[in-house]
Structures are given as structure tokens and as C-alpha cells.
N, C-alpha and C positions, 0 to 999 in steps of 0.2 A: 693394396694388395690385389694382384690379379688371380682370379680363381684357378687358372691353368697352372699356377705355381703353388697352389695350396693343397694341403691334404684334406680333401673333402670326402669323408668316409661314411656317407649316409647309407642306411640299410632300409630295405622295404619292410622287413620284419625283424623283431627282436627275438633273442633266444627265449625258449619256453620258460626258463627260470625267472624271467623278468615279468612281474605281475602288477606292479604299481606304476603309475604314469611316469614318475620321474626316472625310474630305472629304465623303463622302456624307451623313453625319449632321449635320455643321455646316450644310450647305446645306438639308437636309430639315427640320431643327429651326428654321430661320429665324434662325441666329446669324451667318452671314456671307452676303455676296453678291459675286460676281465683278464687278469693274469692267473690267479687261483681264487678259490672261494674267499670272498671278503677282502680281496686285494685288487686294485685297479690301476691301470696306466691312464694318464690324462693326455689326450691328443691336443693338437694346437688350439682348436676352437674352445674346447673345454678349459684348457689352461688359461686362456685369455680371460674368460669369465671368472674363473677361480681367483686369479690375481686381482681382478676388480673388486671382488667381494673382500679379499684380504685388505686391499688398500682403503676401502671405506672403513673397515674395522680399525685399521691402523690410524687413520686420520682422527677418528673419534677418541681412540685411546690416547693418542698424543695430545689432543685438545683437552683431555681430562687430566693431563699432567703425569701420565704413566710413562715409564722409560722402557724402551724396547731393548731386549737382549736376545741371544740365541744360545740355548744350553744344549747339552748332549742328550740324545735319545737313549744312550747306553748309561745305565745307572748301577752303581755297585750295591751289592747286597748289604754292606755294612750300614749305609744310610737308612735303608728300609728297616733294618733291625733296630736302629736307634729310635725310630718312630713307632716301632712295634707292629709294622704292617707287613713284614716279609711273609709271615704265616697267615695273617689276618685277611689279606686282600683276596685270596682265593685263586682258583684255577685259571682265571682270565689273565693273570700275570705271566707274561712270556719270559721264562727264565732260561739262562744258558750259562755255560762255563767256558772260560778261555783255556789255552793250552797249559796254563799253570794251575788249573782246577779252581781258579777264583770265580765266584758266582756273581752274575749280573742279571739284570732284567732290561727289557725294552720298555721305556717309560709309557705307562698308560695315563699318567698324570705326573706333576712335577713338584708337589709340595716339599718333598725331601730335598730335592736339588736346590730349589730357591731358598729354602731355610738355611741350608748349608752355605750357600753363596752369601747371604746377608750376614750370617753370624761371623763369617770370615772377613767381610769387607766393610761392614758398618760398625764402627767402634764407638761412636758418640751419639748421645740422644739428640744432638744438634742436627744429625742426618735424618732424623725421623720427623714426620712420616715419610715413607717412600713406597712407591708402587711400581713394580717392574713386571713386564709382560713379554711374551713371545708368541709367534705363530709358527707352529712346528708339527711334524708328523708324530702321532701317537700310535700305540700298539696294544690291543687287547685280544686275547685268544678266545673270541666268541665261540660258544658251543655251536650256534646255528646262525652264521652270518647270513643276512637276507636284506632284501629291498635295496640292493645296490649300495649307494653311499650312505644310506640311512643307518645301517648297522654292519660295520665291517671290522676286519681284524686290523686294518691299517687305515687311519683317517687323519685329517688335518684339523687342528684345534688351536684356538687362541686361548692361552691361559695367563692370568695375571694374579699377582699376590701382593697384598698391601701389608705393611708393617707399621704399627702404631705404638704409642706410649701406653695407651690405656683403652678401655672400652668406649669411652666417649670419642676418642680418635677413630676407633674402628667404625663406630656408627656413622661418622662423617665420611670416611673412605667408602663404606658400603653404599651410602646414599649417592655419592659421586659416581660410582660404577653403575648403580641402578639407573641413574639419569642418563649416563653415557649409553647404556644398553638400549634404552628407549629410543635414543637418537639413531643408533645403529639400525635397529629393526624397522624404524620408521623410514629410514633411507632405502631400505630394501623393499618398501611398500608391502610388507607382510601384514596380514590380518593375524594378530597375536593377542594372547592374554598373559598377564603376569600372575603367577599363582604361588601360594605357599607350598613348600616342597620338603620332602625328607632329605636329610643330609647324606644318607647312604654310606658308602665306604670312605668318602672324603671326611666325614665327621663334622663336628662343630655344633653351635647352638641355634643356628637359624639359617634359612635358605629360601630363595625365590627362584622359580623357573620361568623362563620365557618360552611360551608354547605357541607355535604356529598352528592355527586351526586347520585341521584336515581330517577327512574321514579315514585316511590310512594311518593316522597317528597311532603310536603304540601305547599312549597313555590316555586315561580318562581324566578330564578336567571337570571338577565339581565346582559350581559357582552359583552365586545369588544375584539375580538381576536387580533386586531392591537395594541392597546395601553394598554390593561390590565384593563381598567375600568370594575368594577363589583359592582352590588348592588342588594339587594333583591327587589321584586316588590314594596314593600311599600315605598322604598327610591329612586328607579331608576328614572332618568330623561333622557330627550332626547332633541336634538335641535328642535326648532319649525319648523313645516312644513309650507312653505310659500304659501300654497294653497290659492288662491283667495285673494291675498294681493295687487295686482296691478290694480284692477278695479277702475273706477270712481264711487263715491257714487251716487246711484239713490234715488229718493223719495220712501219712503216706502208706501205700500198700503195693504188694507185688502182683502183677498181672501177667498172664500168659500171652505171648505174642509170637506164636510159632512161625518161623521163617520170615518175619516182618523186620527188615533191617533198615531200610531207608526211611527218611523223614516222611515221605509221601505214603509209604506202605503202612507205617505205624499210625500216622494220623487218620488214614482211611479205616484201618482195622479198629481203632479205638473211637472212631467217630468224633474226632476233635480237629481243631484248626492246626495247620502246620506250624503256626506260631507257638502253639502250646507244647510242642515237642522240641526240646533243646538239643542242638547239635553238639556232640561231645567228641572231639578229635584229639588223638594222641600224637604228639610230635616228639622228636628226639632233639634235644639240645646237644649237638655233637661236640661243642667246645668243652662242656662240663660232663658230657656223657650221661645225661639224666633224661628221663621222660617228663613230658609236660602235657597236662590235660588242658585243652582250650575249649571254651564253651561260648556259643552264640545261639541266638534264637533260630528256630528251625527254618525260617524263611530268609535267613541272613547267610552271608559268606564270611569266612575269616579273612581279615587283612593280615597277611603273613609278615609284612614289613613292620606293622605295629607290634606283632608278637616278637619279632627279632629285636626291636628297640626296647621292648619291655624286659627282655632277657639280657640285654647288653651284649649281644653276640653279632657276628657278621651274617649276612643273608645266606651265604653258602654253608653256614654251620647249623642250619635248621632243615629238617626233613620229616616227612610223615613216618610214623612207626610201622614196622613190618608186622605181619600176622604173629610171628613168634614173640616179638617184643611186647605186643599187646597181651598175649598169654602170660608173659613174664611178669607183668605188673598185677596179675590176678584178675584179668578181664577177658572178654570174648569179642572178637571182631564183629561189628554190627550191633553190639549190645553194650557198648561202653557207657558208663555213667560215673558221676563223682562220688556217690555215697560209698564210703568204706574204702576208697582207693587211697593209698599212701604215696601220693605223688604231688608235685607242685601243680596248682590249679590256677589258671587265668580265666576270669569270668567277665564276659562283656557286661557293661553297666546296665543294659536293658534286662539281661537275665537276672542280675542281682536284685532288681526291683520286683520281678514277677512273683506271683503266688501260684502255688499248686501246679508245678510244671511236670512234664513227662520226660524221664531220662532212662537210659539203659540201666539194667540191673546187674551188669557184670557177670551174667550167666546166660547160657544159651536159651533163646526163645523166651526171654522175659524182660519186662520193663517195670519201672517204678512210676506210679502216678502220685500226684499231690506232694511232690518234693519241693522244699523251700530252702533258699539260700539263708545261711546264718543259723538255721536250726538243724538241717540235715547234712549240710556240707559247708565248707568255707573255701576261700581262695582270695587271690588278689583281684580287686575290681578295677577295671579300666576299659576304655573303649577300644575294642579290638575287632569290631565288625567293619566290613567294607561299606562305605557310604554310597548310596545310590540316588539316582534321580527321584525326586519326590520327597526325600527326607527333609527334615526341617533345619533351616539355617541356624548354626550355633550362635550367630550374632544378632539377627533381627527376627528370626522365627518364620520367615517366608519360605515357601517350598524351594528346594534346590534344583538346579538344572544340570545337565551333563552334555558335554560334547568331547570329541577326541582331538588330540593335539600332538604335534611333533616337538620334542624338546630341542630347541635351537640354542639355548643359553641357560646357565645356572650360576647363581652367586651364593657364596657361603660366608657366614661368620664363623671362622675357625677358632677364634680366641687364642688360647695357648696350647691347643692340642698338639701342635708340632714344635713350637718354640720351647716349651718346657722340657720334654724328653731330649731334645736335640741341643739344649743349652744355647738357644739363640736369645741373647740378653743384651740389655743396655744398663749402664750404671745410673741409678736415680740420684736425686739431690741429696739423699742420705748416705750415698756411697754404696748402696746395695744393688747387686746384680738382679735385674728384674726382667722376666720373660717379655718379649715383644708380643703384642696382640695382633693376630693375623686375620686377613680375609682372603678369599680365593674366588676368582671370577673366570668362568669358562664360556667360550662360544664354539660350537661345532661348525667349523667353516664349510666342510664338505656337506654336512647335514643341512646347513643353511642353503647351499646351492640346490640341493634336492627339494627343499621345502618351497623355495621360490617357484620351481617348476610345478610342484603339486598345486599351487594356487594360481599359476599363470600358464595355462595351456589350453588347447582346444583339440578338436578332432584332426587338425592338420599338423600340429606340432607345438613347439615351445613359443611362448609370448614373453620374451625377456623384458623386464623393465629397462629403460634406456641406459641407466647408469651401470648395469652389469652385463649388458649385451656384448658378445664378443666383438662385433662391429655395429656401427649405428645405421649404416645404409649400404645397399648394394645396387649397382647400376647394371641392369639386365637388358642388353640389346636382343631383340627378337631374332635377328640373324646377323651375327658378327661378321659374316662374309659379305654382307651388303655394305658397299662403301659409304653410303649416306648414314646408315645406322651406326657403322663403326666409328666414323668421324665424330658423330654427335655423342656417342657413348664415351669415347676417349676424351672429348672436350669436357664433358660433365665431370668425369672421373679426375682429370688433371686439375680442374678448378677446385674441386673439393679437397684434393690432396694438398694443394697449395695453402689451403686454410687449416691444414692439420686435422681435417675431419677423418674419422675412422670409417673408411669406405672400401668396398670390394668392387672390382669390375669383373663381371662374369663373361669372360672372353672364351669360354669353352664352346667347342663345336658340338652342340647338343640341341635337342628340341626345346622350344620355349617352355612347354608344360613340365618337362623334366627339371629345368632350372627353377621354375616357380615353386615346384614341390620341395626341392632341396632347401630353398631359403625360408619357406614357410615352416618346414620341419625344424631347421636350425634356429629360427626365431629372430632373424634380423629385423629390427623395428620398422625400417622404411625401405621400400623398393621403388626405384626409379626405372620404369620400363620404357625403353626406346624402341618405337615401332614404326608403323607406316607413316605417321605424321612427323617423322624426324625432319624431313625437308622443310616443314613449316615452323620448326623450333618448338614443337609440342611433344610432351612425354606424358606418361601415365604415372601418377604418384599414388602408391599404395601404403596404407597404414596397417602393419601386421596385427596390432592389438584389436582394431575394429573391423579389419578386412575391407574398409572403405577405400574406393578408388576414385580419382578425379584426374581430368586432363588439365595440365598447367604448362606454362612455358619452362624451357630449360632454366632460365634465369631464376624463376620463382622456386623451382625445385632445388637449385643450388643454394639459394638464400635460406630456404627452410632448414636444410641440413646444417648450413653454416651457423644459423642462429638457434640451434637446439639448446635448451637449457638443461644441463646435466648436473644433477644434484651431487 
């Protein structure tokens, strides 16, 4: 391809809204352009890379025995009502009506569609197991789309669904996808971790996330270097800290704490550690329309996903109580405590073990001291605190570490969550209709594209790994109007094209520095610079990843590109 015929839409600066490297560089390199918030058009260079990412995923899915289809992005309400998710999914679901007032949504995920397909097409257990997948555009009405392709309203995703006879079959299918995902992300040369994950709105009994390590990641990864335990923040657990577990119980009493509302204020006023003051927060379970008191140690934070899971509701069905709602349960904002409250109580396991804690007294300017679980109040005990760096590994007891990551893939054991309500069954040997056991496996294609850039860039631009770069090499004559340089550049370009190399000839009438900056920004792996020594058959060969340059013959430059090993 000649550069003069290409759409090279590089920018000196990115819009102010672009704050992370991948978003900035995708815009500056002319790979994407914003249409509206969270929605992007893909320009030719960006689309070439996107297709290469898709093809690597496709190759590994095909090698793993999965079958590719393409389903509709438009999904009828009826299927979502069958699964019970039409109301459960939340406001991110893009809903609309046709001219006949029939309701639809734009698919954020495709469990219902694939389950419906299999129940209609697979009639015999002889056809199981089966794994079908697609690479398709998804839609979610994000409240705050941000970070370019990282979190948009429209995005490209690979989703696959396995259907098995039983749990043993699901375990095998799940492991097969687990291994395929490792091969995929290895081929992208990503630095990633595999972590235990919450199943979220998809549901199911177990899940792993594939997290690309990055400071701009939206999720915390909690992990143990000693035993290999790893989980995302929503799922991570730790051994209980035995703080204040060996004291003798004291009688509780009321103390005056005028205007002392926060944990820090109360602990300072009473001259106790923040750990001694228990954080009591009132939430509203909107699905059941009831208040819930959640208790964690004062130096801890509540993990709201764990609360949601404990209540068996969706994430969007939980919110903090208002001032009036706190008054309505017989308490006072800033002075909430469990003693005497007639509400559901969730108690973190550390709090349940502690002796002689400080809690709000449910009256203004007052707290209770020496309160004890089991004697003075009760509740459901579970781990609902957020795990942090330095906590103790639940497996081996070593200190936990933390880093941030970008979710690029997630796999789920769905079980019969969708097959049972949607009557996706097979007839077993006893002649009984039996729900198929399902798994679900997703990769964020556009998110992966951004993640690669986050790990492969420098001050000059993108440094694409060879197998996903839009082109492998660019031939840059210093002056294309110079006959010697032109003839040499044309010769190198023609020889490479004959070998089916992915190469660009920069035949633009522009200054050399301008051309160099463009290709460094775009991230073409190799640059063949034809300059003053063209008459000697010598060019400059530049490696984009290392920025190393060396003078070599035309023939050697051609052979290096011809012999590139592309994974």
C-alpha cells in the first residue's frame, strides 16, 4: 500500500477527554474517531489491527473445537423474560420498541439467544457436548463511558457458550476454554494474571477473569506470591484478623459523643483505635424494599458486591439509605448501631469475633461502648469487608499483594441457570428431559486492543507486537523526488509485495521528520529508510520496539522482512 493512497489521520494532540495512553494514542494514530460518547468509528489502520486480534482469537477458538456462528444483536424481550433477566439486568440494558410496540433490547451479552438456538437445534444427547461462539458488537448503556475503548456503550466481544450433559462435562469444557484463553493472551504478548472472579449479572457457580496488568486498570487484583492465590477485589477473601478476640466481655454502656460522627472523630474522642469503632452502614435492598445494616471494622471498607451476593439481588438493586430512611428504622445518621434495631444485619466475620466494640447508639450524639456480638446483637456472619494489600492469604497465610488490571476475558460455569428456566434439555438414558449444563466464555476484543497499547507504548507512540500491527514494515525514502532514492524505495517495496509482506511505501511529499513521527506514532514494527547511501545499495533499518537503527544492504533488509516469524 502506498501512503499517498491511505487515510493517515494522525493528530499532534488528542482531545482533552482522552486521559489514558491507549485512548490518546488510538486517536492520535488515526485508528479510531469518536462518534458520540462511548461509540467509535474504526479507521483503516485501526480496523486492520482489530481484524488481526479477532483472527488470533478465532484461530484458537477453532483449534479448541468451538463452532463459529453469528447471531442477531437485536434480542426480543420474551427470551429475557424466560431467563428472568429483563428486569434484573438493570439500566445498562438498551431497550426499545418497534412500530408494533413489541419490546426488544440490543444485546449486551447472548446467553438467552444461544440457549434458545441450542434448544431448538440440538435434539439428541449424541450432539453434546457442543461449544458455539461469535465475534460481534455488544451494547451497554454505560452511565459514564470513559477511557476510549475500555468502557464504551458499543464494543466488540467474543462470546462462547458450551452445552454439556453434566457437571463433569462442564468441568472439561471450562478447562478447555481456560487453556485456549491462555494461548490467546500469550499470543498477544500480554502480561496478565488469571484470578477468581465474581459472576455478576451473568450468574453461575464459578468464574475466572483474565486481567492485563496495568496502572490504569479499573479492577484491583489481590494475589499471593507464595501459593499463587489470585482474585479480583469483588471476590478476594483473606484470613480473619484476630484483633481484640481474647478480651473478657464487659457490660456495655452509653457514652456521650457530641458531634462525633465519623470513625476517626469517634476514635479520637474516646481515645481508642479506629479498629475498635465498628462501621455500621444502612443499605436499602430495593428488590425486597427492606433496609439492611452492614457492619465492618472501622479501618475496613464494605465490599458491596459481597453484600449483593449475600442478599441474592442484582448490583443495581442495592443503595445506601437516605437520611429519612435511617430515621425511619429508628436511628440517627452518624450514630447508627445494631443494638435494638429491628432490621436484617450482616456482620463481617472479624467484627463477630471482636470483644467490647464501639457502635452508634441510634440516638443523636451518643455511642455504645463494650458491645458484643451474640450477647447484645445478632446477625448473619460472613466476610463482607474489602480485602486489601497486606491482608493474610486465605490459602497459605502469607501476606497478600495488590496491583491493578484490565479485564480482557472472563469465563463462567453457568450450570443450569439459563437452561432450566428456558427448557433447554436433552433426553437422558431413562427417557427424562434433563437441562443441559452450560458454560460461558467472553473476551473483550476492543478492550484487548486498548490493553495491548497500555503495555506496549512509549513517548513516541504505539509499539504493536508484530502479529497485530496494521502493517509489518514501512519503506521511507528521505526524498521521493530524488530519482535514486525513488528507484531504490520502489525496488524494495515491490520485492516485499511479491513475497506478500505487509508493507507500506511512504511516497508522500513531506519532510522526513514528519514521516518518521507518523510511523513511530502508528507503531509499524520496522522502518526501512532509504537515504543518501541509496546509490551504494545501503539503507537504514529501524526497529520500532527498541528504537535501534543499523545500516544494512537492501537485500538484507528485504530478507529480514520476508523471514519475519509471525505467531
